[in-house]
SELO-611337 format. One record per atom (N, C-alpha, C): residue in three letters; x, y, z. Coordinates in pm, whole numbers, plus 50000, padded with zeros to 5 digits. Layout:
N
alaXYZ;...
This chain:
313
unk349181023768282;unk350201020568417;unk351551019068327;unk352711015568370;unk353761012568263;unk354050999768352;unk354380991368196;unk354780980468255;unk356760981368249;unk357600983468417;unk358930982168423;unk359540972668418;unk360350969568390;unk362070957968436;unk363080968368494;unk363550964668582;unk364640970668597;unk365730957368579;unk367060962768537;unk368040954068459;unk369180952768501;unk369600948468612;unk371230951768695;unk372260938768675;unk373240937668584;unk374150932168567;unk374870928468720;unk374760915268700;unk375730909668870;unk377330900368861;unk377830907468849;unk379610902568920;unk380050899269030;unk379590886169107;unk380280883569260;unk379460894569329;unk378490892669298;unk377190904669377;unk376650896569549;unk376930881469605;unk376470877169645;unk376080885669814;unk376580895169838;unk376920903069932;unk375810912369967;unk375540913769806;unk373680926669819;unk372370924369748;unk372940910969733;unk371340906769634;unk370290908069717;unk370170907769826;unk369180899169902;unk368840912969946;unk369550923670051;unk369340935070016;unk368880944269929;unk369580941169800;unk369090950569726;unk367560949469643;unk367550937469670;unk366080931969641;unk365310933869736;unk365570936169837;unk364770939369928;unk364200952069922;unk364790963069868;unk365110978769883;unk363880979869707;unk364560972569640;unk363750973069527;unk362250964769534;unk362250960869601;unk360750957669661;unk359410963969700;unk360410969269829;unk359290978469846;unk359420991569757;unk360060996169706;unk359621008369565;unk358541002769473;unk358750990369441;unk357770984469331;unk356700982169396;unk356750980869523;unk355120980469586;unk354500995669604;unk355041001669627;unk355011014869678;unk354461024469561;unk355011022369429;unk354911029969289;unk353341026269254;unk353711005069232;unk352091001069204;unk350691006169263;unk351141012069427;unk350051013469518;unk349771030969404;unk350881034669385;unk350361046669330;unk350091050569196;unk349941038269127;unk349501034868996;unk350621039568835;unk351571042868871;unk352791043468813;unk352711031568745;unk353691018668802;unk353631007968698;unk352490993868764;unk352690986768679;unk351860976368694;unk352550966068784;unk351640955668827;unk351940944568893;unk352950931268820;unk352620933868704;unk353570927568624;unk354610929668615;unk355500944768658;unk356550944468664;unk357720936168700;unk358980939368675;unk359960934768723;unk361390938568721;unk362320929568809;unk363620929668835;unk364670917968777;unk365260923868657;unk365810913168625;unk367120915968660;unk367900899768716;unk369390903768737;unk370310891768619;unk371470898768618;unk371570892068456;unk372670890268545;unk373320874068569;unk374320867568617;unk375800866168499;unk376370874868526;unk377450873568404;unk378970870368456;unk378620857368478;unk379610841168479;unk380570843868613;unk379860849368742;unk379740850968895;unk380730839268907;unk381790836468996;unk382080827569056;unk381890821569218;unk381230834169265;unk380330829569378;unk378940821269336;unk378310825469454;unk376970816769487;unk375910825969465;unk376240840169353;unk375440849069281;unk374110841969208;unk374530835669115;unk373290827569047;unk372240817969128;unk372860810169212;unk372010807369310;unk371050811369395;unk371630827169436;unk370770836269562;unk369630840369427;unk370110844969285;unk369040847969213;unk368310839169196;unk368480825269204;unk367290814569137;unk366580813369275;unk366990816569418;unk366020818269558;unk365080827169507;unk365210839469529;unk364970848769485;unk364080846369379;unk364260841269308;unk362780842769200;unk361800834169283;unk362050819569306;unk361230814969404;unk360200821669492;unk361130832369493;unk360620840269692;unk359940851769668;unk360010856169531;unk360010867069484;unk359350875269361;unk357900875569335;unk357080876569257;unk358050887069084;unk358990895369153;unk359280905369073;unk360480901669038;unk361170891269056;unk362390884169052;unk362600879268925;unk363160881268825;unk363750870168700;unk365180875568684;unk365920863068593;unk366730861568603;unk367720853968431;unk368540860868433;unk369600854468293;unk370600853668350;unk371340843668298;unk372530835168328;unk373330836568202;unk373920844868209;unk375200844068107;unk376070828168080;unk376450823267960;unk377240809667961;unk378390817568019;unk379050827068082;unk380320830768068;unk380560848268098;unk381940846268223;unk381980860768202;unk381820871668099;unk381230881068045;unk381350890467922;unk381820900967932;unk381710905968083;unk381460920768114;unk380850926268135;unk380910940068201;unk379920947368232;unk378810953768106;unk379230959868045;unk378680965067924;unk377460955167849;unk378570944667823;unk377790933167745;unk376530925867847;unk376590927367991;unk375880921368076;unk374690929668054;unk374660942768072;unk373550949868071;unk373400951967937;unk374010950867787;unk372710954367652;unk371940937867661;unk373120925867708;unk372180909567722;unk370780912867789;unk370670921667957;unk369360919067991;unk368420929267906;unk369250942567884;unk368480950767756;unk367050944767648;unk368330937067600;unk367560932067450;unk366440919067529;unk367000912067619;unk366130903867621;unk364800910467732;unk365180920567833;unk363270925167870;unk363200936967758;unk363150939667700;unk362540947767604;unk361250939567534;unk361660927567538;unk359970919767507;unk359340917067584;unk359280919767745;unk358740916867832;unk358220927467917;unk358770943767882;unk358000955967942;unk357650969867860;unk357370973667874;unk356960990267780;unk358671000767836;unk359630996067923;unk360801010067974;unk361480993868032;unk362501000468052;unk363880994468090;unk364531003368200;unk364511004068307;unk365981009668330;unk366921004068389;unk368371009368371;unk369270998468391;unk369781002768499;unk370570995168609;unk371201002768684;unk372100990868794;unk373030993868849;unk373670982468914;unk373170980569036;unk373230963669051;unk373030954769180;unk373590960469301;unk374510966569288;unk374580976569468;unk374230987069512;unk373160991069400;unk371841000269435;unk372581009369472;unk374601014469423;unk374501030669482;unk374061043869388;unk373131040669311;unk372581055369232;unk371231050469322;unk370671062169321;unk369531072569409;unk367851062369357;unk367661054169408;unk366881044769337;unk365611055569368;unk365331062669476;unk364541073669434;unk364081085769289;unk365041082269261;unk364821089369116;unk363541077469003;unk363491067269048;unk362811059768950;unk362061059268906;unk360471067469003;unk359621070369007;unk359671083868930;unk360791089968945;unk360711105168829;unk361021102568712;unk361671092268733;unk361801086568558;unk360811080168459;unk359931072768550;unk358721066368500;unk357991072768469;unk357691089968516;unk356961100668553;unk357251106668387;unk358421111468345;unk359131119268295;unk359071105568125;unk358921093068178;unk358641078968019;unk357191080167997;unk356421087268117;unk354991086968062;unk354881102367972;unk355621115768054;unk355111125367944;unk355731122667798;unk356291116267790;unk357031109967636;unk357841111567608;unk358901110267720;unk360211109567679;unk361041094867682;unk361371091067574;unk361961081067520;unk363451073167627;unk364331081967652;unk365331081367724;unk365101090867856;unk365641083467943;unk365851089868101;unk367151093168171;unk368451098368133;unk369911095568223;unk369161098968332;unk370081093268448;unk370611098868550;unk371801106468522;unk371801116068583;unk373241126468597;unk373561124968747;unk374681121868760;unk375481124668913;unk375841139968930;unk374611143069070;unk375161155469107;unk375921156369210;unk375821147269318;unk377041146069414;unk378051126369414;unk379061126569409;unk380261115869409;unk380771117769523;unk380411121869657;unk380971119269760;unk381411106469787;unk380311094869772;unk379871086869855;unk381381076469756;unk381561079769636;unk382801073569596;unk384501079669627;unk385531067769636;unk386731071869672;unk387451083969558;unk388411089569633;unk388611104569568;unk388981104569385;unk389941095369466;unk390831090569276;unk389391091769194;unk388821077569237;unk388081080469121;unk386861093269070;unk386221095369143;unk385941106169119;unk387021119769015;unk388221123469052;unk388991128468980;unk388631122868829;unk389221109568817;unk389711105568764;unk388101100368590;unk386851101768699;unk385991103068630;unk385511114868557;unk385851126968651;unk385881139168572;unk386591140368495;unk388161137768476;unk388791139468369;unk388391131468248;unk387701119868237;unk387911112668124;unk386631115368099;unk385451125668141;unk384221134068073;unk384651136768007;unk385841148668072;unk386461162567970;unk386741154967846;unk387741142967907;unk388691138367758;unk388001137267643;unk386701128967713;unk386201123767571;unk385041135867507;unk384641142367594;unk384241155767549;unk385301162967399;unk386301162067473;unk387181173567378;unk387611160467229;unk387531152367281;unk387691146367157;unk386531141567058;unk385031146367065;unk383851146566969;unk383461133667099;unk383311130867141;unk382461117467164;unk381151123367229;unk380281122367156;unk378901126567202;unk378511113167315;unk378261126367467;unk377831114367557;unk376931125667676;unk376361121467813;unk375761126567907;unk376801128567977;unk377501143068024;unk378501146368161;unk377791143668280;unk378731130068328;unk378721127668449;unk377371119168515;unk376931111868364;unk376191094868339;unk376631086768315;unk376231075768399;unk377181063568384;unk376381049768291;unk375471044968372;unk374721033068293;unk373161031168414;unk372771042468461;unk371901047468517;unk370411053568453;unk369751043568365;unk369031050068316;unk367401045068278;unk366481048068224;unk365431043068159;unk365371046968015;unk365171033067948;unk364711031467762;unk363701028367771;unk362921036067660;unk361651032867638;unk362201015167526;unk360061009967496;unk361150997667405;unk361621002667289;unk360671015567228;unk361151018067112;unk362701024067107;unk363311028367220;unk364521027967198;unk365081020467194;unk364851009867269;unk365800997667304;unk365390987767108;unk364320986967090;unk364690985466939;unk365010989866795;unk365491006366860;unk366521012466778;unk367661005366821;unk368351005666957;unk369561002666995;unk369860991766969;unk368650982866923;unk369250968166862;unk369930963566728;unk369630976566686;unk370220977566539;unk372020981966535;unk372470988066624;unk373480983766683;unk374530972066692;unk375850968166605;unk375690959366619;unk377340957966645;unk377700972766675;unk379770964266725;unk379730955966817;unk380680955366866;unk381060944166992;unk381610952867077;unk382270962767026;unk383400971767147;unk382290982567182;unk381430975167283;unk380440981567339;unk380630994667375;unk379961006167411;unk380261019767506;unk379131025267459;unk377651019567563;unk376561024267598;unk376831037567593;unk377221044367684;unk377311058667734;unk377011063967584;unk378161062167512;unk378251069967368;unk377291065867284;unk377021049567248;unk375731048367172;unk374641051567186;unk373801051867295;unk372731057067327;unk372121074867301;unk373191077167287;unk372721092767249;unk372741095567116;unk373191085467044;unk372811089766907;unk371411081666816;unk370831079466902;unk369831075966871;unk368491083466852;unk368941098866940;unk368171108166903;unk366481109766951;unk366191095267003;unk364451096067048;unk365061114967188;unk363551120567184;unk363151124467267;unk363911123867415;unk364771131267495;unk365291125367621;unk365711137067708;unk365401130267872;unk365891141667956;unk366681139768052;unk366641143468167;unk367601138668263;unk367001141668446;unk367731128668552;unk366881134368661;unk368321134368765;unk368331135468833;unk369151140168934;unk369331128069050;unk370741121169012;unk371251108369069;unk372431115669142;unk372081111869349;unk372961111469430;unk373871097569440;unk375041097469478;unk375631084669431;unk375791080169604;unk375211064969641;unk375131061069791;unk376521054069814;unk376821051269958;unk377681041069991;unk376681027969968;unk378361016569921;unk377971005769877;unk377120996970006;unk375990985870038;unk375780979170134;unk376900973870193;unk377420963670134;unk378390954370164;unk379060955769990;unk380250945370060;unk381080939869927;unk381840952369883;unk382570949669800;unk382860959469668;unk383290962169522;unk383480972269513;unk383400975569394;unk384000969269271;unk383360957469157;unk383940949369086;unk384450954768974;unk384150972168932;unk384700977868877;unk386100982368859;unk387000977868828;unk388650982068845;unk389390990768783;unk390470990868801;unk391081003768752;unk391630995768603;unk392020986868586;unk391830983568479;unk390480981568415;unk389810975268478;unk388170977768405;unk388140991868330;unk388180999968397;unk388141010468377;unk388771019468279;unk389621017968282;unk390801021468161;unk390361012768042;unk389911000268051;unk389540997567899;unk388211001167838;unk386961003267951;unk385551012367910;unk386131023967846;unk386851028367939;unk387301049167855;unk388481039967742;unk389021036567707;unk389451032467584;unk388691026667452;unk387861022667549;unk386791019767428;unk385841030867352;unk385641038167506;unk384691048567454;unk385421063267354;unk386481061067362;unk387211070367271;unk387491063667166;unk388161051767140;unk388491050266971;unk387041041866918;unk386271040166978;unk384761033366928;unk383941048666878;unk384741064866907;unk383481069566856;unk384531083166838;unk385861084166807;unk386801089866711;unk388241090566674;unk387841095766544;unk389351091066576;unk390441105766555;unk390161114166629;unk390911120366641;unk392091115566798;unk392431108966818;unk393871105066855;unk395261101866751;unk393851095666613;unk395121094566527;unk395461109566444;unk394571119866413;unk394471130366403;unk395861139366507;unk396031131866572;unk396741140666699;unk398271136166686;unk398011124766694;unk399471116666601;unk400231126466522;unk399091120166383;unk399741130366283;unk400511141966283;unk399571152766350;unk400141165266404;unk401261165566514;unk401491155166595;unk402761155066652;unk403721151766584;unk403301142966493;unk404401133766406;unk405041153866324;unk404431157566261;unk404811168566171;unk405361180966276;unk405361179866423;unk405621185066528;unk407151180466537;unk408061173166538;unk408871165266557;unk409701164866444;unk408881165466351;unk409741165266181;unk410471182566194;unk409681188566244;unk409721204566262;unk411171208466395;unk411191198566457;unk411921195066535;unk413281192066479;unk412991182066412;unk414501175466351;unk414741184066219;unk414011189866177;unk414601201166073;unk415271210566126;unk415171214066235;unk415631225966300;unk416931218566417;unk417581209766469;unk418441205466487;unk419631197566357;unk418891196066262;unk419791195766133;unk420561208166109;unk419791220166091;unk420121234966061;unk421401236266163;unk420991237866279;unk422251237266412;unk423051227466380;unk423031217266376;unk424481209766331;unk425131213966165;unk424371215166109;unk425191225165997;unk425841236466004;unk425491243566080;unk425371252466155;unk427111252466241;unk427141243466319;unk427781237966394;unk429501234266354;unk429181224066203;unk429861218866113;unk431281224266071;unk430131240766022;unk430821253465908;unk431051261566008;unk431091263966117;unk432021267866208;unk432961260066340;unk433011253166239;unk433911239666348;unk433771235166482;unk432591240466513;unk432191243266673;unk431461225466725;unk431281217866649;unk430501205566662;unk431561196766701;unk430761190566876;unk431781181166920;unk430811169266952;unk430741158866931;unk429791149566903;unk429541147867087;unk427721147767048;unk427081148167198;unk426201138367229;unk427031129167334;unk426351119267341;unk424981121467441;unk424721126667492;unk423601131367594;unk422711133767470;unk422511144867361;unk421371147167310;unk421281135067219;unk422271123767123;unk421911114367071;unk420861109467138;unk421401100267244;unk420281094367374;unk418891101267354;unk418861111467423;unk417811117167430;unk416361121067304;unk417481120567178;unk416621119767052;unk416231105667044;unk416961098067039;unk416731081667022;unk415231077567117;unk415541083567264;unk414551078067309;unk413041085967334;unk413111098267236;unk412011110267243;unk411281101667115;unk412021099867029;unk411251097166880;unk411021081066852;unk411651071966961;unk411531055966980;unk409811056767018;unk409991066767172;unk408571066567222;unk407981068267169;unk407821076867112;unk406521086666974;unk406461073766890;unk407411068466822;unk407261060666729;unk406361045566780;unk406641041166915;unk406081035566953;unk404191040667025;unk404371048167058;unk402811051867130;unk401781054166958;unk402271056066846;unk402211053066722;unk401001040866724;unk402351035266706;unk401971027766708;unk400951014366730;unk400781020466879;unk400071015466960;unk398461017866929;unk398831033466908;unk397271038566890;unk396851035366757;unk397901028066662;unk396751026366522;unk396751011166568;unk397531001566653;unk397110985766676;unk395520987166735;unk395340996566826;unk394080995366902;unk392930998666833;unk392861010266696;unk391931011066598;unk391960996966487;unk393310993666492;unk393270979766382;unk392310967966484;unk393060965766609;unk392350958666656;unk390980952966705;unk390470969966727;unk388610969366692;unk388340967866575;unk388970969166483;unk388420966966349;unk388200947166306;unk389370939866383;unk389580925466339;unk388700919766444;unk387710926566523;unk387160920866652;unk385470923066545;unk384800938166500;unk383990937866454;unk383820929166365;unk384590925566268;unk384630919166114;unk384360905566150;unk384380898866262;unk384630887166268;unk382840883266305;unk382000893166378;unk380660891366331;unk380690883066441;unk381150877666539;unk380730864366703;unk379630872666747;unk378950863266819;unk377690865866924;unk378340874267019;unk377430884467046;unk377900889867184;unk378400884167274;unk377100872867285;unk376660865267442;unk376160852367397;unk375900846067466;unk375320835167473;unk374900829867610;unk372920825667610;unk372390828467744;unk372210813267793;unk372170814267916;unk372460798967969;unk371270793968007;unk370520804168057;unk369550798268093;unk368580815668152;unk367050811768103;unk365960825868212;unk365480819768322;unk365570828368356;unk364470824268505;unk362650837068467;unk362360833168431;unk360990835868374;unk359760834868422;
């Protein structure tokens, strides 16, 4: 039997924790009865600097429920870092670790199938979203656009996969060798290269509360996902610069001809448009280069990704 650990990052999730633990407990008991997982399997909740009573609820659930364990980070580190902290801690406790959000919008009925794939020899099992009808329209459209964009940028990832996945201890040990601070797990994990497969994941409505993944956080994750794995934006800026040089050369020819034939008229509009167009391009170029330089600055400091304040084990 497999000793399983689920890892769920929590940021202000007091509204859903009790319900989520009840659902996972029912699933765990069913899987134990079927002989899929051992009775010492666990569900690990990582408190990512919550400002509500999330940690107090985790402590209470730990006292009441044999499956519940808790990891309390010293401060808010972000969704990807909280997942990473949970995986790196839980790999010492279990044969396989499944990461999923605390709101259980992912289909937990996929978990038994994930464990079966693990038993068959797969080190990584990805939950791939086959239906996102429960997500808002804009979130569905932006997610689809982002997956296509990162694919065009050469980022290796699993289409329509977020952070619902199973990883073996061997895969987690390999993941531990990746030391970057700008974490984008959806791009890192496929690089491990071990045998993998997928299961279908149907997203459901949240039981309570609202998603903590704001537009700002999603844009930050998207930027990390592209800049951490691809230099194609730099290439695009280079070729765009060549294109603007070509335009400038054509304009110079036009101006020279107008001066020769005597039709040159001072043009305020064309001057202003040119200044704004080229100025915007320069600022964009500097911004893209700045993102890469900022990532280098963050990486070379080699500071710890997170600090664990307390573990309920």
